[in-house]
VEXDREN-2710 file (C-alpha; in Angstrom, 1 decimal):
% VEXDREN-2710
k/r/px/py/pz
1/MET/-23.0/22.0/64.9
2/ARG/-21.3/19.0/65.9
3/TYR/-21.8/15.9/63.8
4/ASP/-21.8/12.0/65.1
5/VAL/-20.0/11.4/61.8
6/ALA/-18.2/13.3/59.0
7/ILE/-17.6/11.6/55.8
8/VAL/-15.6/13.0/53.0
9/GLY/-16.2/11.8/49.9
10/GLY/-19.8/11.3/48.0
11/GLY/-19.2/8.6/45.6
12/PRO/-20.9/5.1/46.3
13/ALA/-18.7/4.3/49.1
14/GLY/-19.3/8.0/50.8
15/SER/-23.1/8.0/50.1
16/ALA/-23.7/4.2/51.3
17/CYS/-21.8/5.1/54.6
18/ALA/-23.9/8.4/54.9
19/ILE/-27.5/6.9/53.8
20/ALA/-26.8/4.0/56.7
21/CYS/-25.7/6.4/59.5
22/ALA/-28.6/8.7/58.7
23/GLU/-31.2/6.0/59.1
24/ALA/-29.7/4.9/62.4
25/ASP/-30.4/8.5/63.5
26/LEU/-26.7/9.8/63.5
27/ARG/-26.1/13.3/63.1
28/THR/-24.1/13.0/59.5
29/LEU/-22.2/15.5/57.3
30/LEU/-21.0/14.4/54.0
31/LEU/-18.7/16.8/52.1
32/GLU/-18.0/16.2/48.5
33/ARG/-15.3/18.1/46.5
34/ALA/-17.4/17.9/43.1
35/VAL/-21.0/19.2/42.1
36/PHE/-23.2/16.7/40.9
37/PRO/-23.9/15.2/38.4
38/ARG/-20.4/14.5/37.3
39/GLU/-18.5/12.1/35.3
40/LYS/-16.1/9.8/37.2
41/VAL/-13.5/7.3/35.5
42/CYS/-15.0/3.9/35.8
43/GLY/-16.3/0.9/33.9
44/ASP/-19.9/1.7/34.8
45/CYS/-20.9/-1.8/35.6
46/LEU/-22.9/-3.0/38.6
47/ASN/-21.9/-6.6/39.7
48/PRO/-24.8/-8.7/40.8
49/SER/-23.4/-8.5/44.4
50/CYS/-24.4/-5.1/44.4
51/TRP/-28.1/-5.7/44.4
52/PRO/-28.7/-6.7/48.2
53/ILE/-27.1/-3.6/49.3
54/LEU/-28.5/-1.2/46.6
55/GLU/-31.9/-2.9/48.1
56/ARG/-31.0/-2.2/51.7
57/LEU/-30.1/1.5/50.8
58/GLY/-33.7/2.1/48.9
59/VAL/-32.3/2.6/45.8
60/ALA/-32.3/-0.3/43.3
61/ASP/-35.8/0.5/41.7
62/ARG/-34.6/4.0/40.9
63/ILE/-31.5/2.7/39.6
64/LEU/-33.3/0.0/37.2
65/ALA/-35.5/3.1/36.0
66/GLN/-32.8/4.9/34.6
67/PRO/-31.2/4.3/31.3
68/HIS/-29.0/1.3/31.4
69/SER/-27.8/-1.8/29.7
70/ARG/-28.6/-5.5/31.1
71/PHE/-25.8/-7.6/30.1
72/THR/-26.3/-11.0/28.0
73/GLU/-22.8/-12.0/27.3
74/ILE/-19.2/-11.2/27.9
75/VAL/-16.7/-11.3/25.1
76/PHE/-12.9/-12.2/25.8
77/ALA/-10.6/-11.6/23.1
78/SER/-6.7/-12.0/22.8
79/ALA/-4.1/-10.4/20.6
80/ARG/-4.6/-13.8/18.4
81/GLY/-7.2/-16.5/17.4
82/ARG/-11.1/-16.1/17.9
83/PRO/-12.8/-14.4/20.8
84/ILE/-14.3/-16.6/23.4
85/SER/-18.1/-15.6/24.6
86/CYS/-19.7/-16.2/28.1
87/ALA/-23.5/-16.0/28.0
88/LEU/-25.1/-14.5/31.0
89/ALA/-28.3/-15.3/32.7
90/ASP/-31.1/-12.9/31.5
91/SER/-32.0/-11.3/34.9
92/ARG/-33.4/-7.9/36.0
93/ARG/-30.7/-8.2/39.1
94/GLY/-28.0/-9.4/37.1
95/GLU/-24.8/-7.6/35.8
96/ILE/-25.9/-4.1/34.5
97/ALA/-24.0/-1.0/33.2
98/ILE/-25.4/2.7/34.0
99/PRO/-23.2/5.8/33.7
100/ARG/-21.7/6.7/37.2
101/SER/-22.9/10.4/36.9
102/ALA/-26.2/8.8/36.9
103/LEU/-25.7/6.2/39.8
104/ASP/-23.7/8.6/42.1
105/SER/-26.2/11.2/41.8
106/ILE/-29.2/8.9/42.8
107/LEU/-27.2/7.5/45.7
108/LEU/-25.9/11.2/46.6
109/SER/-29.8/12.1/46.4
110/ARG/-30.7/9.0/48.9
111/ALA/-28.2/10.1/51.3
112/ARG/-29.9/13.7/51.4
113/LYS/-33.1/12.3/51.7
114/ALA/-32.2/10.0/54.7
115/GLY/-31.2/13.1/56.8
116/ALA/-27.7/13.7/55.9
117/ASP/-26.3/17.3/55.8
118/VAL/-24.8/17.0/52.2
119/ARG/-22.3/19.8/51.4
120/GLU/-21.3/19.8/47.5
121/GLY/-18.6/21.7/46.0
122/ILE/-16.6/21.6/49.1
123/THR/-12.7/21.2/49.3
124/VAL/-11.1/19.8/52.7
125/THR/-7.9/21.7/53.3
126/ALA/-7.0/20.7/56.9
127/ILE/-8.2/18.1/59.5
128/ALA/-7.2/18.1/63.1
129/PRO/-7.7/15.8/66.0
130/GLY/-10.9/15.7/67.3
131/TRP/-12.2/15.6/64.4
132/GLU/-12.0/19.3/63.4
133/ILE/-12.4/19.5/59.5
134/THR/-11.2/22.8/57.9
135/THR/-12.7/23.5/54.4
136/GLY/-12.5/27.2/52.5
137/ALA/-15.2/28.8/54.2
138/GLU/-16.0/26.6/57.4
139/ILE/-14.8/24.5/60.2
140/PHE/-16.7/21.3/61.0
141/GLN/-16.3/19.0/64.0
142/ALA/-17.4/15.5/64.4
143/ARG/-16.9/12.5/66.6
144/ALA/-15.9/9.9/63.9
145/LEU/-14.4/10.6/60.5
146/VAL/-14.8/8.2/57.4
147/ALA/-12.4/8.8/54.3
148/ALA/-14.3/7.8/51.4
149/ASP/-12.7/10.1/48.9
150/GLY/-10.9/7.4/46.6
151/ARG/-7.5/6.2/45.8
152/ASN/-6.0/9.6/45.9
153/SER/-7.8/10.2/49.4
154/THR/-7.4/14.2/50.5
155/VAL/-7.9/12.7/54.2
156/ALA/-5.1/9.9/54.2
157/ARG/-2.8/12.6/52.5
158/LEU/-3.7/15.2/55.1
159/LEU/-3.0/12.7/58.0
160/GLY/0.0/11.5/56.4
161/LEU/-1.2/7.9/55.6
162/LEU/-1.4/7.9/51.8
163/PRO/1.1/5.3/50.4
164/ALA/3.3/6.0/47.5
165/ALA/1.9/5.8/44.1
166/LYS/2.6/2.8/42.0
167/LYS/2.8/4.5/38.6
168/ASP/3.3/1.2/36.5
169/ARG/0.0/1.9/34.4
170/VAL/-2.5/4.7/33.5
171/GLY/-6.1/4.4/32.7
172/ALA/-8.4/6.2/30.2
173/GLN/-12.0/6.5/29.7
174/THR/-14.8/7.9/27.6
175/HIS/-18.4/7.4/26.4
176/LEU/-19.0/7.2/22.5
177/THR/-22.2/6.7/20.4
178/LEU/-22.8/2.8/20.7
179/PRO/-22.0/1.1/17.6
180/ALA/-24.9/-0.5/15.4
181/GLY/-24.9/-4.4/16.3
182/PHE/-22.9/-4.0/19.3
183/GLY/-25.7/-5.4/21.6
184/ASP/-26.2/-5.8/25.4
185/LYS/-22.4/-7.4/26.0
186/VAL/-18.9/-6.5/27.5
187/ARG/-16.0/-7.1/25.4
188/MET/-12.6/-7.3/26.8
189/HIS/-9.5/-7.2/24.5
190/PHE/-6.3/-8.2/26.0
191/LEU/-3.5/-6.8/23.7
192/PRO/0.1/-6.3/23.3
193/HIS/-0.6/-2.5/24.0
194/GLY/-2.5/-3.4/27.2
195/TYR/-6.4/-3.8/27.9
196/CYS/-9.5/-2.4/26.3
197/GLY/-12.7/-3.0/27.6
198/ALA/-16.0/-1.7/25.9
199/ALA/-19.6/-2.1/27.3
200/SER/-23.2/-0.9/26.4
201/VAL/-24.2/1.6/29.2
202/GLY/-28.0/2.4/28.0
203/GLY/-29.0/5.6/26.4
204/GLY/-27.3/4.5/23.1
205/LEU/-24.3/5.0/24.9
206/MET/-20.6/2.7/25.2
207/ASN/-18.1/3.1/28.0
208/LEU/-14.6/2.5/26.6
209/CYS/-11.7/2.0/29.1
210/LEU/-8.0/1.7/28.2
211/VAL/-5.1/0.3/30.8
212/ALA/-1.7/0.3/29.6
213/ARG/1.8/1.4/30.7
214/PRO/2.3/5.2/29.9
215/THR/4.6/4.3/27.3
216/ARG/2.0/2.4/25.6
217/LEU/-1.1/4.2/26.0
218/PRO/-0.7/6.1/22.6
219/ASP/-0.4/2.7/20.7
220/LEU/-3.6/1.6/22.4
221/LYS/-5.4/4.7/21.4
222/ILE/-4.7/4.4/18.2
223/TRP/-5.8/0.7/18.1
224/ALA/-9.3/1.7/19.6
225/ALA/-9.5/4.6/17.1
226/GLY/-9.5/2.2/14.5
227/GLU/-11.6/-0.6/16.0
228/PHE/-14.4/1.7/17.3
229/GLN/-14.2/4.7/15.1
230/ILE/-13.0/7.4/17.5
231/PRO/-13.0/11.0/16.3
232/PRO/-9.5/12.5/16.7
233/ASP/-10.9/15.3/19.1
234/GLN/-12.6/12.7/21.4
235/THR/-12.2/13.7/25.3
236/TRP/-10.6/11.2/27.5
237/ARG/-10.5/11.0/31.2
238/ILE/-7.5/9.9/32.8
239/ILE/-6.8/8.0/36.1
240/THR/-3.5/7.4/38.0
241/PRO/-2.4/5.1/40.0
242/LEU/-4.4/2.0/39.1
243/GLN/-2.5/0.4/42.1
244/ARG/-1.4/1.6/45.3
245/ASP/-0.9/-0.1/48.5
246/ALA/-3.5/-0.8/51.1
247/VAL/-4.0/1.7/54.1
248/HIS/-5.3/0.1/57.6
249/PRO/-8.8/0.9/57.5
250/ALA/-9.1/2.0/61.1
251/ARG/-7.8/4.3/63.3
252/GLU/-8.8/5.9/66.4
253/ASN/-12.4/7.1/65.4
254/LEU/-11.3/7.1/61.5
255/LEU/-12.5/4.7/59.2
256/LEU/-11.3/4.7/55.4
257/VAL/-13.7/2.7/53.0
258/GLY/-13.8/2.1/49.3
259/ASP/-10.6/2.9/47.1
260/ALA/-9.4/5.2/50.5
261/ALA/-8.7/2.1/51.9
262/ARG/-7.7/-0.5/49.3
263/VAL/-7.6/-0.3/45.2
264/VAL/-8.8/-3.2/43.4
265/GLU/-8.0/-3.8/39.7
266/PRO/-10.5/-2.3/37.5
267/PHE/-11.3/-5.2/35.1
268/THR/-13.8/-7.2/36.9
269/GLY/-16.6/-4.9/37.6
270/GLU/-16.3/-5.3/41.5
271/GLY/-14.8/-2.0/42.4
272/ILE/-18.5/-0.4/42.9
273/TYR/-19.4/-3.5/45.2
274/TYR/-16.2/-3.0/47.4
275/ALA/-17.3/0.8/47.6
276/LEU/-20.9/0.2/48.6
277/ALA/-20.2/-2.9/50.9
278/SER/-17.3/-1.0/53.0
279/GLY/-19.5/2.0/53.4
280/ALA/-22.3/0.1/54.6
281/LEU/-20.1/-2.2/56.9
282/ALA/-18.5/1.4/58.3
283/ALA/-21.7/2.6/59.0
284/SER/-23.0/-0.5/61.1
285/HIS/-19.9/-0.4/63.0
286/ILE/-20.2/3.3/63.7
287/ALA/-23.7/2.9/64.9
288/LYS/-22.9/0.2/67.2
289/GLY/-20.1/2.0/68.7
290/ASN/-17.6/-0.7/67.4
291/LEU/-15.4/1.2/65.4
292/ALA/-12.4/-1.0/66.7
293/GLY/-14.2/-4.0/65.1
294/TYR/-14.1/-2.5/61.9
295/ALA/-10.8/-3.6/60.6
296/SER/-11.3/-7.2/60.9
297/ALA/-14.6/-7.1/59.3
298/HIS/-13.0/-5.1/56.5
299/ALA/-10.3/-7.9/55.9
300/ARG/-13.2/-10.7/55.9
301/LEU/-15.1/-8.6/53.2
302/TYR/-12.0/-8.5/50.7
303/ARG/-10.6/-12.1/51.7
304/GLY/-11.0/-15.1/49.1
305/ARG/-11.7/-12.4/46.1
306/LEU/-8.8/-10.3/45.3
307/TRP/-7.2/-13.3/43.6
308/VAL/-9.4/-12.6/40.3
309/ASN/-8.1/-9.1/40.3
310/ARG/-4.5/-10.3/40.4
311/VAL/-5.1/-12.6/37.4
312/ALA/-6.5/-9.9/35.5
313/LYS/-3.7/-7.5/36.2
314/ALA/-1.3/-10.2/35.2
315/ALA/-3.1/-10.7/31.8
316/VAL/-2.8/-7.0/30.8
317/LEU/0.9/-6.5/32.0
318/TYR/1.9/-9.7/30.3
319/PRO/0.1/-10.1/26.8
320/SER/2.1/-13.5/26.3
321/LEU/0.6/-14.7/29.4
322/SER/-2.7/-13.6/28.6
323/SER/-2.4/-15.3/25.0
324/ALA/-1.4/-18.8/26.6
325/ALA/-4.3/-18.5/29.2
326/PHE/-6.6/-18.0/26.1
327/GLY/-5.1/-21.2/24.5
328/ILE/-6.0/-23.1/27.8
329/ALA/-9.3/-21.9/27.8
330/ARG/-10.1/-23.0/24.5
331/LEU/-9.0/-26.6/25.4
332/PHE/-10.6/-26.3/28.6
333/PRO/-13.6/-23.7/28.8
334/GLY/-14.9/-24.6/32.1
335/ALA/-11.5/-22.9/33.3
336/LEU/-13.0/-19.5/31.8
337/ARG/-16.5/-20.2/32.8
338/PHE/-15.1/-20.5/36.7
339/LEU/-13.3/-17.3/36.3
340/THR/-16.4/-15.8/35.0
341/SER/-18.6/-17.0/37.5
342/ARG/-16.4/-15.6/40.3
343/VAL/-16.9/-12.2/38.9
344/VAL/-20.5/-12.1/37.9
345/GLY/-22.2/-15.1/39.8
346/SER/-22.9/-18.6/39.3
347/ALA/-25.4/-17.8/36.5
348/ALA/-22.6/-17.3/33.9
349/ILE/-22.6/-19.9/31.2
350/GLU/-20.0/-20.4/28.4
351/LYS/-21.3/-20.4/25.0
352/GLY/-20.7/-23.9/23.2
353/THR/-18.9/-25.8/25.8
354/ARG/-19.8/-29.0/23.6
355/LYS/-18.3/-27.3/20.7
356/PRO/-15.8/-24.5/19.7
357/ALA/-16.2/-21.2/21.0
358/ARG/-17.9/-19.0/18.5
359/SER/-16.1/-16.3/16.7
360/GLN/-17.3/-12.6/17.0
END
């Protein structure tokens, strides 16, 4: 059978694209290498910008019915000085965290229900113009091809489009039992060894992410073990590269979405938003028969927001810079409030703006 569109990758970008394409009455194929549910290296955070897209995809209520954490504050901590807290508005459609295994399964199930032909446990081994997609056991044909298979995209690699990795940092992630008294919050630690992000994700669990240069990751793990009582045999999931040049998102009948097109820094919780938004955007252009217009629309999607990710990267790579930035934030709390609002929306309110920031 020949499909109107074949999508490789069943994460948020691929599933969002598949749902929208299937609902536009396109013959849609989705190929996913893993078998869901599966874990994924991620901070597990859903930015408030995601909710309008999740509503349109018909999964918002189902997501909220799963165990999750609705954040009430973000805590910023540097190597020196007291932490600074930013309160978040108490909103059902605010910033939440839900394990990716649950989120991705909901989205993939919705794609199947929408009418997409979803194939799990399928590895793409070759791609020929046409598009002719070869897997271990079958060959599929499609008029349009969407690469939604992440920063190490198999589609981009097979087509000779994947840029060389920039191996300046490595990420490690795990889930732990939520410490007593931790609460519904995100803690962001900017340390000499690197970055540590901790967040409750519901169901009595905490997501812990570490980002460091390869030579400093062991020191960061030692620090985290003492801070969060991590057992020596804890299993960590590793991801690299954390940085990679962008790939032009559109070629003839080929669109790239999510991290396959552009990797954003993993500190601001916006990765899933960009995945969902770019996947839905690609679907709208395919449905309209306007694949050529996707590249400019994709550029507009990212324009004006990536500076926050660059600031976050600088804070991790240069601890002395982040310490100085925290000093400025104590003198001018509005600056931190502004930065937070760029990430989680205008509802973020810095605690104690008329008095010194509260210690944790």
